[in-house]
KOLVEXBA-858859 format. One record per residue (C-alpha): residue in one letter; x, z negated, y negated. Coordinates in pm, whole numbers, padded with zeros to 5 digits, always signed. Example, Ala and Ser with C-alpha at 12.3 -4.5 7.8 and 13.67 -1.06 7.14 Angstrom:
<sites>
A+01230-00780+00450;S+01367-00714+00106;
</sites>
This chain:
<sites>
X+27606-08006-03891;X+27240-07990-03786;X+26993-08237-03937;X+26981-08423-03607;X+27223-08464-03316;X+27157-08489-02943;X+27265-08838-02826;X+27332-08697-02480;X+27613-08484-02627;X+27729-08718-02903;X+27735-09069-02755;X+28085-09218-02743;X+28242-08919-02919;X+28407-08835-03249;X+28211-08555-03414;X+28352-08281-03640;X+28108-08204-03924;X+28125-07947-04200;X+28058-08055-04556;X+27742-07929-04725;X+27359-07919-04710;X+27310-08295-04680;X+27503-08591-04822;X+27842-08686-04684;X+27745-09047-04590;X+27425-08909-04435;X+27637-08722-04183;X+27814-09033-04056;X+27480-09216-04043;X+27341-08943-03818;X+27650-08949-03596;X+27610-09326-03559;X+27239-09289-03480;X+27324-09044-03204;X+27577-09283-03052;X+27895-09131-03196;X+28195-09350-03271;X+28369-09152-03545;X+28346-08860-03787;X+28588-08590-03900;X+28440-08429-04212;X+28594-08093-04308;X+28550-07881-04620;X+28442-07517-04573;X+28623-07426-04896;X+28880-07568-05136;X+28694-07882-05247;X+28760-08250-05309;X+28825-08503-05035;X+28621-08811-05113;X+28625-09179-05030;X+28273-09268-04916;X+28115-09571-04756;X+28048-09428-04411;X+27850-09582-04129;X+28148-09560-03892;X+28519-09465-03909;X+28555-09131-04088;X+28827-08893-04208;X+28771-08628-04477;X+28994-08316-04459;X+29022-08017-04692;X+28963-07658-04578;X+29327-07585-04487;X+29312-07844-04208;X+28968-07737-04084;X+29052-07438-03853;X+29301-07621-03626;X+29068-07924-03608;X+28773-07707-03503;X+28987-07522-03249;X+29124-07839-03095;X+28785-08012-03093;X+28646-07729-02883;X+28902-07782-02606;X+28824-07987-02297;X+28936-08349-02319;X+29018-08341-02689;X+29091-08687-02832;X+29142-08833-03179;X+29313-09147-03305;X+29263-09311-03644;X+29594-09431-03792;X+29714-09563-04126;X+29797-09287-04373;X+29703-09170-04716;X+30054-09075-04826;X+29973-08706-04869;X+29782-08757-05194;X+29954-08789-05530;X+29797-09011-05797;X+29690-09005-06070;X+29576-08643-06034;X+29290-08472-06215;X+29021-08388-05961;X+28951-08026-05883;X+28586-08065-05982;X+28677-08198-06327;X+28596-07964-06617;X+28884-07804-06805;X+28933-07693-07165;X+28968-07523-07399;X+28661-07603-07603;X+28539-07264-07721;X+28311-07426-07979;X+28614-07535-08180;X+28798-07201-08142;X+29089-07390-07990;X+29163-07587-08309;X+29070-07922-08154;X+29209-08014-07813;X+28954-08109-07551;X+28956-08308-07330;X+29109-08598-07524;X+29221-08823-07243;X+29197-08895-06871;X+29075-09209-06695;X+29018-09305-06329;X+28700-09133-06216;X+28731-09032-05850;X+28616-09261-05569;X+28563-09562-05791;X+28419-09876-05628;X+28136-09958-05869;X+27836-10188-05895;X+27522-09990-05817;X+27152-10045-05781;X+27056-10123-05421;X+26765-09884-05471;X+26889-09542-05369;X+27215-09678-05231;X+27096-09799-04892;X+27058-10156-05019;X+27422-10186-05120;X+27533-10366-05435;X+27859-10165-05450;X+27945-09805-05362;X+28206-09537-05427;X+28114-09305-05713;X+28302-09016-05877;X+28272-08822-06200;X+28267-08862-06578;X+28016-09143-06524;X+28300-09342-06369;X+28580-09242-06610;X+28370-09321-06917;X+28323-09693-06836;X+28699-09731-06806;X+28746-09595-07159;X+28447-09786-07297;X+28565-10114-07147;X+28915-10070-07283;X+28772-09987-07626;X+28564-10306-07614;X+28879-10499-07523;X+29052-10347-07824;X+28767-10442-08057;X+28785-10800-07939;X+29144-10809-08064;X+29095-10584-08370;X+28730-10606-08474;X+28790-10412-08798;X+28953-10110-08637;X+28773-09777-08659;X+28671-09585-08344;X+28928-09315-08424;X+29209-09569-08456;X+29125-09701-08110;X+29104-09348-07970;X+29440-09269-08127;X+29600-09579-07975;X+29477-09472-07632;X+29582-09109-07667;X+29930-09151-07810;X+30030-09406-07543;X+29879-09224-07243;X+30094-09121-06946;X+30101-08781-06772;X+29890-08727-06464;X+30048-08565-06158;X+30027-08224-05998;X+29967-08184-05625;X+30344-08168-05564;X+30405-08495-05751;X+30545-08351-06074;X+30423-08459-06417;X+30134-08239-06527;X+30169-08038-06849;X+29816-07899-06834;X+29664-08036-07153;X+29336-07857-07079;X+29302-08069-06765;X+29433-08407-06879;X+29429-08404-07260;X+29688-08656-07376;X+29717-08794-07021;X+29580-09099-06841;X+29501-09406-07047;X+29751-09691-07013;X+29572-10024-07054;X+29889-10210-07148;X+30070-09957-07366;X+29758-09880-07571;X+29772-10231-07720;X+30110-10146-07882;X+30054-09801-08037;X+30301-09835-08328;X+30121-09566-08532;X+29762-09446-08533;X+29591-09133-08664;X+29271-09248-08833;X+28975-09047-08962;X+28630-09124-09092;X+28303-08959-09177;X+28434-08752-09471;X+28722-08618-09260;X+28482-08498-08993;X+28244-08343-09247;X+28543-08155-09394;X+28633-08041-09042;X+28278-07915-08984;X+28283-07729-09315;X+28613-07567-09215;X+28457-07470-08882;X+28179-07280-09059;X+27911-07551-09051;X+27724-07607-09378;X+27684-07985-09389;X+27506-07981-09725;X+27735-08258-09850;X+27952-08058-10086;X+28264-08192-09916;X+28556-07951-09939;X+28643-07772-09617;X+28976-07819-09441;X+29145-07601-09183;X+29013-07740-08852;X+29372-07783-08728;X+29430-08024-09019;X+29179-08283-08899;X+29376-08610-08884;X+29368-08619-08506;X+29607-08769-08246;X+29653-08423-08092;X+29751-08094-08258;X+29582-07767-08165;X+29594-07418-08314;X+29379-07169-08127;X+29535-06873-08309;X+29890-06938-08428;X+29947-06615-08620;X+30320-06617-08678;X+30354-06938-08877;X+30129-07228-08974;X+30169-07574-09122;X+29946-07869-09028;X+29920-08202-09206;X+29878-08550-09059;X+29869-08907-09194;X+29970-09202-08977;X+29904-09571-09028;X+30157-09826-08902;X+30047-10108-08675;X+30401-10251-08675;X+30689-10212-08918;X+30972-09981-08820;X+31159-09656-08871;X+31012-09369-08671;X+31206-09052-08590;X+31036-08728-08488;X+31102-08490-08202;X+30908-08177-08108;X+30919-08006-07769;X+30732-07673-07777;X+30891-07379-07591;X+30936-07059-07791;X+30825-07217-08119;X+31047-07330-08407;X+30906-07666-08520;X+30991-07838-08848;X+30869-08190-08931;X+30881-08294-09296;X+30987-08563-09350;X+31150-08601-09008;X+31184-08980-09045;X+30911-09223-09154;X+30985-09577-09279;X+30725-09857-09265;X+30792-10208-09403;X+30463-10365-09291;X+30151-10291-09086;X+29880-10094-09264;X+30120-09867-09453;X+30034-09496-09446;X+30267-09199-09446;X+30183-08829-09457;X+30393-08558-09292;X+30369-08187-09220;X+30451-07995-08905;X+30537-07626-08943;X+30521-07413-08630;X+30687-07069-08636;X+30657-06834-08338;X+30995-06718-08206;X+31004-06622-07837;X+30678-06776-07708;X+30470-06519-07513;X+30190-06386-07730;X+29835-06464-07628;X+29935-06730-07375;X+29871-07099-07428;X+30188-07290-07517;X+30192-07668-07471;X+30430-07941-07580;X+30436-08259-07785;X+30530-08424-08112;X+30685-08767-08051;X+30764-09043-08301;X+31006-09307-08171;X+31103-09646-08309;X+31304-09863-08072;X+31096-09892-07755;X+30780-09770-07924;X+30682-09409-07853;X+30392-09231-08022;X+30319-08901-07849;X+30078-08630-07969;X+30011-08334-07739;X+30043-07989-07900;X+29850-07687-07775;X+29881-07351-07951;X+29817-06986-07870;X+30092-06781-08041;X+30022-06436-08185;X+30273-06207-08354;X+30042-05917-08437;X+29674-05842-08468;X+29619-05516-08288;X+29344-05343-08090;X+29342-05437-07722;X+29280-05074-07629;X+29287-04731-07790;X+29185-04407-07622;X+29292-04046-07610;X+29214-03731-07416;X+29364-03398-07329;X+29701-03270-07213;X+29849-03371-07549;X+29731-03535-07868;X+29768-03837-08096;X+29580-04140-08224;X+29639-04321-08554;X+29553-04690-08542;X+29611-04998-08756;X+29789-05324-08673;X+29859-05637-08880;X+30202-05795-08823;X+30280-06165-08859;X+30646-06104-08945;X+30839-05877-09181;X+30969-05660-08897;X+30734-05464-08672;X+30857-05308-08349;X+30650-05087-08120;X+30770-04955-07784;X+30573-04722-07557;X+30580-04753-07176;X+30421-04493-06950;X+30206-04299-06903;X+30132-04401-06546;X+29896-04196-06331;X+29830-04357-05994;X+29654-04190-05699;X+29276-04205-05692;X+29090-04342-05387;X+28751-04193-05304;X+28474-04364-05107;X+28102-04425-05072;X+27875-04729-05079;X+27539-04767-04912;X+27268-05019-04996;X+27396-05381-05009;X+27744-05271-04905;X+28051-05430-05058;X+28399-05277-05054;X+28698-05484-05166;X+29048-05398-05286;X+29354-05614-05343;X+29562-05451-05616;X+29909-05603-05581;X+30074-05642-05922;X+30441-05536-05914;X+30702-05772-06057;X+30761-05708-06426;X+30422-05551-06487;X+30343-05539-06858;X+29976-05444-06823;X+29731-05341-06552;X+29417-05132-06561;X+29162-05082-06283;X+28916-04795-06317;X+28609-04754-06096;X+28375-04456-06140;X+28033-04469-05978;X+27829-04156-05916;X+27512-04363-05894;X+27166-04224-05834;X+26862-04347-06023;X+26747-04700-05932;X+27088-04785-05785;X+27243-05101-05924;X+27622-05092-05910;X+27889-05325-06038;X+28224-05488-05979;X+28329-05844-05904;X+28692-05909-05992;X+28939-06191-06038;X+29305-06286-06038;X+29485-06384-05721;X+29766-06638-05753;X+29942-06736-05433;X+29668-06561-05239;X+29397-06778-05397;X+29119-06604-05587;X+29057-06746-05934;X+28798-06702-06211;X+28572-06438-06059;X+28408-06220-06323;X+28139-05952-06323;X+28179-05607-06477;X+27903-05348-06507;X+27941-04972-06555;X+27910-04809-06897;X+27669-04524-06965;X+27904-04287-06780;X+27914-04509-06470;X+28270-04627-06539;X+28403-04981-06501;X+28736-05052-06673;X+28929-05375-06614;X+29231-05408-06842;X+29469-05704-06802;X+29755-05737-07054;X+30074-05916-06939;X+29918-06028-06606;X+30028-06362-06465;X+29865-06311-06125;X+30011-06171-05803;X+29719-05935-05752;X+29383-05829-05886;X+29093-05866-05646;X+28822-05604-05700;X+28497-05589-05505;X+28257-05295-05549;X+27886-05359-05495;X+27590-05121-05471;X+27221-05196-05418;X+27010-04888-05363;X+26637-04840-05372;X+26640-04798-04995;X+26878-04817-04703;X+26955-04445-04719;X+27100-04452-05072;X+27465-04342-05084;X+27678-04405-05395;X+28007-04214-05421;X+28285-04383-05617;X+28651-04347-05711;X+28900-04631-05750;X+29232-04626-05937;X+29487-04896-06025;X+29746-04826-06295;X+30022-05088-06327;X+30269-05030-06608;X+30624-05160-06582;X+30942-05079-06772;X+31056-04849-06490;X+30722-04708-06367;X+30729-04347-06249;X+30572-04158-06539;X+30383-03832-06569;X+30415-03689-06919;X+30535-03865-07229;X+30404-04121-07479;X+30568-04214-07810;X+30475-04441-08099;X+30588-04402-08460;X+30729-04576-08641;X+30891-04768-08358;X+31052-05010-08603;X+30963-05078-08965;X+30994-05329-09246;X+30645-05450-09327;X+30460-05713-09527;X+30332-06000-09309;X+29954-06012-09300;X+29913-05660-09443;X+29777-05386-09210;X+30002-05093-09130;X+29934-04764-08945;X+30099-04654-08621;X+30067-04321-08443;X+30057-04295-08065;X+30127-03944-07935;X+30120-03807-07581;X+30197-03486-07396;X+30212-03361-07037;X+29929-03587-06926;X+29747-03477-06606;X+29391-03355-06642;X+29079-03476-06454;X+29213-03827-06398;X+29291-04141-06596;X+29640-04234-06714;X+29755-04550-06888;X+30032-04644-07129;X+30133-04972-07292;X+30243-05006-07654;X+30436-05332-07684;X+30508-05511-08013;X+30719-05797-07876;X+30656-06133-07707;X+30431-05951-07459;X+30175-05850-07722;X+30054-05494-07699;X+29783-05229-07698;X+29667-05039-07390;X+29645-04662-07440;X+29386-04513-07204;X+29417-04137-07152;X+29152-03936-06969;
</sites>
């Protein structure tokens, strides 16, 4: 929408405006100034739809609804009617603009975020200065969610003035309820919601709390590699007495320890839901005769069928009568430590490499090699060429190779990302190596396609950059050219002790790149690049 509208064209009309450049309420104010009677605000991309205090009746639509609205608005005699609605949104739902975990600082051993609270389109008291003289306005963001949590914590302290901050946090987290997905289902995305949305009533009856103090946190810092200078003994970061349980690298099997304090007497029985992981709670039942009693338990998690390298989420729940104490669990299972990629060259050859198994049995199966056709093309200055590499069903690993024959002073690179349901996600940048090659390797892809965009910026408009593009997708039944084997393919080993494997190949085409996948189980594997 332009900064100003022509009243001769706007008076008495409903105006369609695109989000961006200036503030959303500013748009309706300008429409009103120009004599308009309503506003339809549309998003140019996939963004939030917000509740704002507009100067006249307004509707905010996301990008999917924008094209038909624009098309209809351009027709002669187009009309619009404002009716009751609002049933298309599911609440509570974590806003799209809300930050997600994991927290890389903690290496995945401490779940963040902790909890969710109302923070989108909150009617809040504001300063009239900067808010068009209003005493109240709709605000969104962490600055709105935080007061909800802070106010509830203050309410808690009024009832329990001696409770520690961590006890209050625990009461909130273990009684939280799941947020919703866009289709109305309970969300299981712990990196979006943490333990869930705070429940102001349930939090006052937590049953059990996980408490921690200064020494616990100093021990956690020491275990995270921070020298606190206190001399306090380090603990494994996953053993911090926290209301959630997180292991950023669950290598086969690990035991965590927790201590709970009773707020009411009772007998609590444990249950763990964590797909693909064998979970053992010891003791499985905790007895408390009075508030304030403490009990310590261990939780052992053993990887069985959970996909390696993919986040696995679930929960540990203690139940006593109607009291439920739920701790979210987030782990990333691993069954082997192995190189992500090894390389080879020539028509035939071999490569000896080392892996460290998490179990007493190591299996290794070779798939491929796959040699896909190579596409040739050229780029001129500021040109961008894009490819959608569809990922076949059952693909175990994918590798995109782009070779640039770049002249001096030519900057080349690749933008790439996953496509899920046709929606591009997590765009990344890759730059060529010293040989002008960009390699994008994706183990056990979860996307429908890989989007790859080639970019070249020459010193002048006449610069031409030749390139080649190749996509190798490896499945169990991919057409292969040549042969790849790995030995031993099955062996008894000592968990945690490195062992050598040999990858051998023959019949591999020359002057192009081939790819093979060496799989150890649970989706874990090593990509063998042959060129």
